[in-house]
C-alpha positions in Angstrom: 0.0 0.0 0.0 1.2 3.5 -0.8 0.2 6.3 1.6 1.6 9.6 2.6 0.7 12.5 4.8 0.9 16.0 3.3 1.7 17.5 6.7 4.5 15.1 7.6 5.3 13.3 4.4 7.4 10.2 4.4 10.2 10.0 1.8 11.5 7.5 -0.7 15.2 8.0 -1.6 15.2 11.2 0.5 12.4 12.7 -1.6 8.8 13.5 -0.6 6.0 13.1 -3.2 6.3 16.8 -4.3 10.0 16.4 -4.9 9.4 13.1 -6.8 7.0 15.0 -9.1 9.7 17.6 -9.8 12.3 14.8 -10.5 9.9 13.0 -12.8 9.5 16.1 -15.0 13.2 17.0 -14.7 14.1 13.9 -16.7 12.5 15.6 -19.7 14.3 18.9 -19.1 11.2 20.4 -17.5 11.3 22.4 -14.3 8.1 22.5 -12.2 7.4 26.0 -10.9 4.9 26.8 -8.2 3.9 30.1 -6.4 5.8 30.8 -3.3 8.3 28.0 -3.5 11.8 29.0 -2.6 13.4 26.9 -5.4 15.6 28.7 -7.8 14.5 29.0 -11.4 17.4 27.3 -13.2 18.7 28.5 -16.5 19.5 25.1 -17.9 15.9 23.8 -17.9 14.5 23.4 -21.5 11.0 24.1 -20.4 9.1 25.5 -17.4 5.8 23.9 -16.2 3.8 26.5 -14.2 1.2 25.1 -11.9 -0.5 25.9 -8.6 0.8 24.8 -5.2 -1.6 21.9 -4.7 -1.7 20.1 -8.1 0.5 17.3 -9.3 -0.2 17.2 -13.0 0.7 14.3 -15.2 0.2 14.4 -19.0 1.9 13.6 -22.3 4.2 16.3 -23.8 4.0 15.4 -27.4 1.0 17.6 -28.4 2.4 20.5 -26.4 5.8 20.2 -28.0 4.3 20.3 -31.4 2.6 23.6 -30.6 5.7 25.1 -28.9 7.9 24.1 -31.9 5.6 25.3 -34.7 3.8 28.3 -33.2 6.6 29.3 -30.8 4.4 31.2 -28.3 5.8 32.7 -25.1 3.3 30.8 -23.1 1.1 27.7 -23.8 -2.0 27.4 -21.7 -2.7 23.7 -21.3 -6.1 22.5 -20.2 -5.9 19.0 -18.7 -9.0 16.8 -18.5 -8.5 14.1 -15.8 -9.9 11.1 -17.7 -9.6 8.7 -14.7 -12.4 10.7 -12.9 -14.8 9.8 -15.7 -14.4 6.1 -14.8 -13.8 5.8 -11.1 -11.8 7.1 -8.1 -10.0 4.5 -6.1 -9.7 5.0 -2.4 -7.6 3.2 0.2 -9.6 1.9 3.1 -8.0 1.7 6.5 -9.2 1.3 10.1 -8.6 3.7 13.0 -5.1 2.2 13.4 -4.2 2.8 9.7 -4.3 -0.9 9.1 -4.9 -1.6 5.4 -8.4 -3.0 4.7 -8.6 -2.8 1.0 -9.5 -0.6 -2.0 -12.8 1.0 -2.9 -13.9 2.5 -6.2 -16.4 5.4 -6.5 -18.0 5.4 -9.9 -19.3 8.9 -9.8 -19.0 9.8 -13.4 -17.5 13.2 -12.6 -14.6 14.8 -14.4 -12.1 17.4 -13.2 -10.2 20.0 -15.2 -7.0 21.7 -14.4 -4.8 24.3 -16.1 -1.1 24.6 -16.3 1.2 26.7 -18.3 4.3 25.7 -20.4 6.9 28.3 -21.3 10.5 28.4 -22.4 11.0 31.8 -20.9 12.8 31.9 -17.5 11.4 35.4 -16.8 7.9 34.2 -17.2 8.5 31.4 -14.7 9.9 33.9 -12.2 6.8 36.1 -12.8 4.6 33.1 -12.0 6.6 32.1 -8.9 6.4 35.6 -7.4 2.6 35.6 -7.7 0.7 35.3 -4.4 -1.8 32.8 -5.7 -2.9 31.1 -9.0 -5.5 33.7 -9.7 -2.9 36.5 -9.5 -0.6 34.4 -11.6 -3.1 33.9 -14.4 -3.9 37.7 -14.4 -0.2 38.6 -14.6 0.3 36.3 -17.6 -2.6 37.7 -19.5 -1.6 41.3 -18.6 2.0 41.1 -19.6 2.0 38.5 -22.4 0.6 39.9 -25.7 -2.4 37.9 -27.1 -0.4 36.9 -30.2 2.3 35.4 -28.0 -0.2 33.0 -26.3 -1.5 29.6 -27.4 -3.9 27.1 -25.9 -4.2 23.4 -25.9 -6.5 20.8 -24.4 -5.2 17.3 -23.6 -5.9 14.4 -21.3 -4.0 13.4 -18.3 -4.2 13.1 -14.5 -4.3 15.7 -11.8 -3.5 14.8 -8.2 -4.1 16.9 -5.1 -1.1 16.9 -2.9 -3.2 17.9 0.1 -5.2 14.6 -0.1 -3.6 11.4 1.3 -5.7 9.4 -1.1 -4.7 11.5 -4.1 -1.0 11.3 -3.1 -1.3 7.5 -2.8 -2.7 7.3 -6.4 0.0 9.6 -7.7 2.7 7.4 -6.2 1.0 4.4 -7.7 1.2 6.0 -11.1 4.9 7.0 -10.5 5.9 3.4 -9.6 4.0 2.0 -12.6 5.1 4.4 -15.4 8.5 5.8 -14.4 10.9 3.2 -15.8 14.2 5.0 -15.2 14.0 7.1 -11.9 17.8 6.9 -11.7 17.9 9.6 -14.5 17.3 12.3 -11.8 17.5 10.3 -8.5 21.1 9.2 -8.1 20.3 7.1 -5.0 18.0 4.7 -7.0 19.5 1.5 -8.4 17.8 -1.1 -10.5 17.6 -4.5 -8.8 16.9 -7.0 -11.6 16.9 -10.7 -12.0 15.5 -12.2 -15.2 14.8 -15.5 -13.4 12.6 -13.9 -10.8 9.3 -12.5 -12.0 8.9 -8.8 -11.2 12.4 -8.3 -10.0 13.3 -6.3 -13.2 10.8 -3.7 -12.0 12.4 -3.1 -8.6 14.2 0.1 -7.8 16.0 0.3 -4.5 18.0 2.8 -2.5 21.7 2.2 -2.5 21.5 1.7 1.3 18.6 -0.9 1.0 19.2 -4.6 1.3 17.2 -7.1 -0.7 17.7 -10.9 -0.2 17.9 -12.9 -3.4 15.0 -15.1 -2.2 12.6 -12.2 -1.4 9.4 -12.6 -3.4 8.5 -9.4 -5.3 5.6 -9.2 -7.7 5.1 -6.1 -9.9 6.9 -2.7 -9.8 8.2 -1.8 -6.3 10.4 1.0 -5.0 12.5 0.3 -1.9 13.7 3.1 0.3 16.9 3.7 2.3 17.5 1.5 5.3 14.9 -1.1 4.3 15.8 -4.8 4.5 13.9 -7.5 2.7 14.7 -11.0 3.9 14.2 -14.2 2.1 10.8 -14.7 3.8 9.4 -11.3 2.8 6.8 -10.9 0.1 5.9 -7.6 -1.6 3.2 -7.1 -4.1 3.3 -3.9 -6.3 2.8 -1.4 -7.5 4.1 -0.2 -4.1 6.5 1.9 -2.2 8.6 0.8 0.9 9.4 4.2 2.4 12.8 5.2 3.7 13.4 3.9 7.2 12.5 6.8 9.5 15.7 6.3 11.5 17.8 6.9 8.4 18.9 10.5 7.8 18.6 10.5 4.0 19.6 13.8 2.3 18.4 14.2 -1.2 20.8 15.5 -3.8 20.1 18.5 -6.0 19.1 17.9 -9.6 22.1 18.0 -12.0 20.4 19.7 -14.9 23.5 19.8 -17.1 23.9 16.0 -16.7 20.4 15.0 -17.7 20.3 13.4 -21.0 17.3 14.1 -23.3 14.4 11.7 -22.9 11.3 10.9 -24.9 8.1 12.7 -23.8 6.4 11.1 -20.8 4.5 7.9 -21.8 0.9 7.2 -21.0 0.5 5.5 -17.6 0.9 1.8 -18.1 -2.2 -0.2 -18.6 -2.6 -3.5 -16.8 -2.0 -6.6 -18.9 -4.9 -7.2 -21.3 -6.0 -10.3 -23.1 -3.9 -10.6 -26.2 -6.7 -12.0 -28.4 -7.9 -10.6 -31.7 -11.7 -10.2 -32.3 -11.5 -13.4 -34.4 -9.7 -15.3 -31.6 -12.2 -14.1 -29.0 -15.0 -15.3 -31.3 -13.3 -18.7 -31.6 -12.8 -18.9 -27.8 -16.4 -18.1 -27.2 -17.5 -20.6 -29.8 -15.3 -23.3 -28.2 -16.7 -22.4 -24.7 -20.3 -22.9 -25.9 -19.5 -26.1 -27.7 -17.5 -27.6 -24.8 -20.2 -26.5 -22.3 -23.1 -28.1 -24.3 -21.1 -31.3 -24.6 -20.2 -31.3 -20.9 -23.8 -30.7 -19.9 -25.0 -33.5 -22.1 -22.5 -36.0 -20.6 -23.0 -34.9 -17.0 -26.8 -34.7 -17.2 -27.3 -38.2 -15.6 -25.2 -37.2 -12.6 -27.2 -34.0 -11.8 -30.3 -35.7 -10.2 -28.0 -38.1 -8.2 -26.0 -35.2 -6.8 -29.1 -33.2 -6.0 -30.7 -36.2 -4.3 -27.6 -36.8 -2.2 -27.5 -33.2 -1.1 -31.2 -33.2 -0.2 -30.9 -36.4 1.8 -28.1 -35.1 3.9 -28.9 -31.4 4.4 -32.1 -30.6 2.5 -32.5 -27.8 0.1 -31.2 -25.7 -1.6 -29.3 -27.8 -4.1 -27.4 -24.9 -5.5 -25.3 -22.1 -4.0 -24.8 -18.8 -5.9 -22.0 -16.5 -4.7 -21.5 -13.0 -6.2 -18.3 -12.8 -8.2 -16.8 -10.3 -10.7 -16.3 -10.8 -14.4 -14.9 -8.6 -17.2 -14.7 -5.0 -16.2 -15.8 -5.7 -12.6 -19.4 -6.6 -13.5 -20.9 -8.8 -10.8 -22.7 -12.1 -11.5 -23.8 -15.1 -9.4 -21.4 -18.0 -9.8 -23.4 -21.2 -9.3 -22.2 -24.5 -7.7 -23.8 -27.5 -6.2 -24.0 -26.7 -2.5 -21.2 -28.5 -0.7 -21.4 -26.7 2.6 -23.8 -26.5 5.5 -26.5 -23.9 5.4 -24.9 -22.0 8.3 -21.5 -21.9 6.5 -21.1 -18.1 6.6 -21.7 -18.0 10.4 -19.1 -20.7 10.9 -16.7 -18.9 8.6 -16.9 -15.8 10.8 -16.0 -17.8 13.9 -13.1 -19.6 12.1 -11.7 -16.2 10.9 -11.9 -15.0 14.5 -10.0 -18.1 15.6 -7.3 -17.3 13.0 -7.3 -20.8 11.5 -7.2 -19.7 7.9 -4.5 -21.7 6.1 -4.3 -19.4 3.0 -1.9 -16.4 2.9 -4.1 -14.2 0.8 -7.6 -12.7 0.9 -9.3 -16.1 0.3 -10.3 -18.5 3.1 -9.0 -22.1 2.9 -8.8 -25.0 5.3 -7.7 -28.5 4.3 -10.3 -30.0 6.6 -13.0 -27.4 6.4 -15.7 -28.1 9.1 -18.3 -26.3 6.9 -18.3 -29.1 4.3 -20.9 -31.8 4.4 -20.1 -35.4 3.7 -21.6 -35.1 0.2 -19.8 -31.8 -0.2 -16.4 -33.3 0.5 -17.0 -36.0 -2.2 -18.2 -33.7 -4.9 -15.5 -31.2 -4.2 -12.8 -33.8 -4.4 -13.8 -34.8 -7.9 -14.8 -31.2 -9.0 -18.5 -32.3 -9.4 -19.7 -29.3 -7.5 -18.6 -27.0 -10.4 -21.0 -28.5 -13.0 -23.5 -25.6 -12.6 -20.8 -23.2 -13.6 -21.3 -24.4 -17.2 -24.6 -22.4 -17.0 -22.5 -19.3 -16.2 -20.4 -20.1 -19.3 -23.5 -20.2 -21.5 -24.6 -16.9 -20.1 -21.3 -15.3 -21.0 -20.2 -14.6 -17.4 -17.4 -17.2 -17.4 -15.2 -19.1 -19.7 -14.0 -22.7 -19.6 -10.5 -21.5 -18.9 -9.5 -18.2 -17.1 -8.6 -16.8 -13.7 -10.5 -18.1 -10.7 -13.8 -16.1 -10.3 -13.4 -13.9 -7.2 -15.7 -11.5 -5.3 -15.1 -7.8 -5.1 -13.6 -8.0 -1.6 -10.8 -10.4 -2.8 -10.1 -8.4 -5.9 -9.1 -5.2 -4.0 -5.9 -6.6 -2.5 -3.6 -6.0 -5.5 -4.7 -3.3 -8.1 -2.5 -4.4 -11.0 -3.4 -8.1 -10.5 -7.1 -7.1 -10.2 -7.1 -5.1 -13.4 -5.3 -7.9 -15.3 -7.7 -10.7 -14.2 -10.8 -8.5 -14.8 -9.7 -8.0 -18.4 -10.8 -11.6 -19.3 -13.7 -13.8 -18.3 -13.0 -16.0 -15.2 -12.8 -19.7 -15.8 -14.0 -23.0 -14.4 -10.4 -24.0 -14.5 -7.2 -22.1 -15.0 -3.4 -21.9 -14.8 -3.4 -21.3 -11.0 -5.7 -24.2 -10.4 -3.4 -26.6 -12.3 0.0 -25.3 -11.1 -0.5 -24.2 -7.5 1.6 -26.0 -4.9 -0.4 -25.0 -1.7 3.0 -24.4 0.0 2.5 -22.3 3.2 2.9 -18.6 2.6 3.0 -18.8 -1.2 -0.5 -19.5 -2.4 -1.5 -15.9 -2.9 1.7 -15.1 -4.6 1.2 -18.0 -6.9 -2.4 -16.9 -7.6 -1.2 -13.5 -8.7 1.7 -14.9 -10.7 -0.4 -17.4 -12.7 -3.3 -15.1 -13.3 -1.1 -12.5 -14.8 0.8 -15.1 -16.8 -2.4 -16.4 -18.2 -3.6 -12.9 -19.2 -0.3 -12.1 -20.9 -0.1 -15.4 -22.8 -3.8 -16.3 -23.4 -4.2 -18.4 -26.5 -6.4 -21.3 -27.7 -3.5 -23.8 -27.3 -2.8 -22.6 -23.7 -6.5 -23.2 -22.9 -6.3 -26.8 -24.4 -3.2 -27.5 -22.3 -4.9 -26.3 -19.1 -8.0 -28.4 -19.8 -5.8 -31.4 -20.4 -4.0 -30.9 -17.1 -7.3 -30.4 -15.3 -8.6 -33.7 -16.7 -5.4 -35.5 -15.8 -5.5 -34.2 -12.2 -9.1 -35.5 -11.8 -8.0 -38.9 -13.3 -5.1 -39.1 -10.9 -7.4 -38.4 -7.9 -9.7 -41.1 -9.0 -6.9 -43.7 -9.5 -5.5 -43.0 -6.0 -8.8 -44.0 -4.6 
C-alpha cells in the first residue's frame, strides 16, 4: 500500500511526493514552478511547467511540444481533463489504526479539469513564482503577455491533489507504474533486476537498502533507504517501501546539465490485457459454448443423483450462488452444487476470528473445512460441485479457462493483478488451479503470478493444455482412490 501525509510526508530515496514529481518532470528537461516555492529558477531547464501549489499534473508532452515548436508562443495554456475521474476514483480503506483493509472504487462519473502553463522563458517562470496565488498568476500572464504570444491546448492526463492522502497515494502508484528510469534524476535509486525472478526487473532500491535474493516481489516496487527484505518477505506492487524513519537521508540536487534528453512522458501503463484478436475471441467463445453443451449433455445423468444426495443429507437448496466479478468488474452469481452446511457463513466468521485460515491471501481455505458436508467433500474432491458453472459459461459470465472467479472483496488486494484478471472472463479452471503448490505462505503469490501469466499469454493452445492438465488431475485423484 502507498500512503503519505501532506503535513508530515514520508520519503523515498530522501524525496517527498512533491520532490518526486519535480524529479519526474526534470528527466525531460522540464522544471516545475509553483507560487511561493523557494526553489531557484534554473537557466538550464529546457521548459518550465507552471502550476498551482496543490496540483501534481501528469500528461503527455507530445502535443504541447508540437505547438511550442511550430507556433513558438511565449506561453502555452494547457487545459488537462482528468480522464480517470470519468471512470472511477480508487480509495484506500484503513481502520482507526491505519491498518490496510482494501481498496474501494467510486463510480461517480464526474470529471475534473486543471490548467497549467508551459513556457521556455525563465522570466515568465519567475513572474509566476512571485505571484501570491494562482488567480494573480493567471492575471499577470494575461496582462504582460501579448495575445499573439499565447497559445492554448486541451489534452488528457491526471491531476492529483497533494493535500489529499488518497490522491498522493494514487499519484505514487502511477509513478511506480510508469517511471521506468528514476535513476535519471535520482542518483540514490539503483535497479535490482533478475531475469529468473518475475517482477524483479521492475524493482528500484536505494543504495542503502538490502534485498535478499529469495525475497518474493511481484510487480513494480520502490524500496527506500535502510529497508531490509529478507528471504521470507513478500511484496506485491505497485508499491513503495518508504525510507526507514531512523535513516537520515539527504536528497541531492538535480544536476540539470547531466540530464540526457528523454522521450516525452509515456501514457501510464495499462494493466495486462487479453492478447486475443476479435477473431480469436469469437473462436474462444464458440469453443466455450460447444464444450459446455457437450459437458452438460455428458454430465446430465449425474445431476439428479448429486441433487438427491444433497437433499438427503442437508435438505435444500441444491445450488449455491455466490456473487463474483467478471470482465470490467461486472458482478454475477457464480453457481455451484451446494457443498457446505446452510450456516457456513456464520461458521466462517468464527473460524476467521480463531485465525485458523491456512491461506496467505484474501481467500479463506482449510484443508479439513468443518463447513463441508459429507456429500460436499466428495463432490469437491472430484470437482463435481462445479457442474452448474457451465450455466455461467453459457450466459457469458465465465469461460471454460480463465482466472478463478473472485468476489469484489478479494479483488481489492492488488490493483495491478485485479485489473489484469478482470480484463478476461473468469474460468471454471485455469493456470493457477493446475499449477499451485499449496505451500504455506506462497498460495496468494502463486495466484497473482499465474493469473497475470495467463492474461499475458492467453491463447487457444494454452486453454487446451490447461483443460488437459485439469482432466489428468481429476483422473489421478480417481486412480489413487
